[in-house]
C-alpha angles and dihedrals in degrees: 000000000000126000094250092061091046090053093050094048108114117251098185140039096237116138122244110281117232114251095024115137111232090212092056110099089212089062091066090087093045099056137052115236121238110267119252118261124226108236113254096010108067090216122138120237116233115267123239111304127231091255089071098251112160116242118238120266121270113280095012118123123227115262112270094012097116091191094311129104113283119240109279096027125113120237122194092257100023130110101201117123131196125198089231100051103024107107091212094052122104091236099040123140125203116252129210092264093054125091109256095226123163116291094356095118096068136014120265110247116245122250116273095244098045124063119220108269120215116250122244123245126256091277093049093255123134111258101234103034102026091226114144112244117227115244112259094013122118113253112231121247113269104173133067091234090057091053094048092051091046094049091048093050093043095050091049090053092048092047091056090070119097105181130042097263093050092053094048091046090049090055092050096046092047095052103038116104100350097064104013141006093234140009134196120198119198121188133188115266110243101019112226116239120223114310097345115125115238116238126214129016124330106265122184119201125194103250100178141348126193132188134177104292127223089259120035119243106261095190092090096039104278119140123221114269135182114286113266121252116258112268141175091272089074090069097048117110142063126215099225135021130182113207110218117212111258094014124133091255091052090052092050092049091047090054090061094198120107115253136191112253092230088072111102095241094048093044089054091049096053097076090053092050101037104019125246094287094047093046092053090055093059108106119248124248125030094328098112132054123195110205121184115221109224122185126195096295111009146010109281101178148319138257125211118202115198136189127192119250093249092056125085110269125245120273131220091261089057088069088066090051091051090048092054092048092047094048095049092044094048094049090047091051090049091053092044091054091049091047091049092052092048092049090049092051092047092048092049091047091053091045093052092047092059122063113265092212132008120239121252104246127190115256098004136081121206138203129176141188132191125189122180120223091249139356091241093053108039097166125094145141101256118114143164133195143177116206123188113229133194116280094038090288124139132209116220115202133181125170144167127210117202115259139026102247138106088263091057091050091049092050090047089055092052093048092047091051090049091050091052091051093048091047089054088059088057093233120169115265094252090053091050091055091047092056091044088055091053091048092051091052090053090053093057145306095264098044101120128169141159122225141178119201121189132175119204122200111197093193098056093030090228133127128204117205133189123182134203106192094306128136110269120258124250122229118207110198126209094257092058099261114139119202133183104226117235102235124160106257098219126185123295119265111268097038093098132202096058133114126229124218128209128206128198118218139175117267105192121199113270094027122125124217116204119202118184145157125250093259088079097056106023130065142136089279099052140022123243098259092050088052092049091052091049089050091052091050091048092053092048092049092049092050091054090063093065098041132244096288100050124056116220117263110273099231092046090049091057091050091050091051092053090049089069089072114104129207093271098041099086098091096124143024117279125216118180129185120181121188122192110203112219095159127190118276116237089239089063094055127080117184132179142168118224125195113234096252137118093262093058097090092053092048090048090055093052094048092049091049092053093049093050091049090052091051094045094245100123092138089072095050097099095049095042094048092050095048095041090051092052095047096044091047090056091047098050092047092071105016122107097187132052116294119231124223121190132175121196124192114204127122084319133028111251125192122193127189118187132189139164097254112106096200111104119224119238137184115273132181105250118215121235091251095050116108094203141017096094100095096095090049089060091048091048091048101046105030124086087226136335141186148163128237127194116228132192087253098040131293144301124222114198140175136183133216129193109258096209 
């Protein structure tokens, strides 16, 4: 064999390229040579096989041919077929005499979700059983490769599910109609979670049942077919089943392995599972498989695979397929139940850490929003709070603990509780942050958080703000002007060894203060200051819609603010607290100082009567005079400095009496011989509500009466 012929020998199976010149030596690698002919036969020799075997030289006969067609070649009148040259074979290659049509040189791979089905014979009968397949019906799997591909695709589909319904639906969609014509999935009710022991009898509830639909599922490669005729499978199934100890169904479930329902034990278990009517509708023979679903520790259900009588029955190898499907589904259900319980606990933990309802504070209206970072991880360290303070003031708090885990939520709960306790002591905002910083250091070295603490006084129309590394608040004034407040940033809570500074600013009536966490203004697509500027512009644009004399509704304003979030802006939790400052007009406030002397109660009654007369609330004079007299009498008995008396008219009438004694009064049972000790009983009986708050300079006792 000369070198030229070796060079021109094809080294690939690529088809001839259009436009290539046969005389061009470079085209030798772009075209397939004409196959050699056996002398006297006119038959083409097979081309080079996929295994890399070298074809015989031109003009040479195959060994042992003796002038006849070699085994595996096709003669004009012959019937012999070879897997290499047969066009209908799975491994066939196109010869020179074949039309080089599209995709004729190699078989098209089957879809991932659908195993290759065996073809029927010339008479339409299935090759191995001889049973005639129904037109439009899926042919059952007859080869081990088909089963392996089916199990792989089905388990992948089941594993894609996260919650219980997705896993069960994945099992049903993967098996109908590829493996069975119908499936019934029963699960334990209720499903045990983790290691907990189920109580009560074993009850199975039908979770889902699927049958061949009117139109075949085309996701896995099926084409629509005519709807199937109604059959007895449509009546199979019972909603609820109680498994009696020692019954046939209990024995089948305890065996764990799938069984054919024509077995005596399984046939006896069907009436208990499906009812008498449903059990009689199950086809005879090996056309139903009962597969127990066993989780990590116990049986959690059962799956029943059914085939119609006209379809080829199950084989012994199909029990292994059913076992694989049942095992993967049961373990997935176990994990889904555990995940659901964990998500429920996390959601409840987050819910209890945040206030269920906001308090009704005098002179301020509040609205809040909270958005988790993702639906699948609803826990985080963001929180907000509104705490009533003495003197009709209110503390507004928003904070953010690092992380999005259960630990972050737990730390957030501890810091929020600490902030509420410190607010009850009426400490200045910078002192509250200082104690929060100490508490965070006691919780751990890496417990970091940011926090903004503000105190609003509706009487003076002022607000005092201290910041610990948190984004600055935005103030939307009544005229529509939005301003980012200049507040010292400070260091985050948990750093330690730093001081916090508070600033006092005007809070005019009609203005809105917006406190938020960094998840609202910072994301992968924008930095924090760009987000703050966008927030300011959003607030200003929203205020323009209602005009300069009317502030936008508070709830609608919060919704508009959240609308500025884009698809990629939910990288963090978002806590939002909006406060609308209504304030208390000076004409609705009456304030006096009383010397701690015996004449103070009488003077307090006269002052209260005049104020009520000026406000047109004379009907409350008797009750107010009695309660004011009792509270002032108790204050001047122990006070060494002047006692304060203040009346506030809002939706209720509020009276506040302050002194320099830190001990808080409490209800005591007065004896029959006691001359005093009954004043608080009168207050508790007549007032709408009352309380006492300790201050750094003493205490304040207050009560409220309905104004109408």
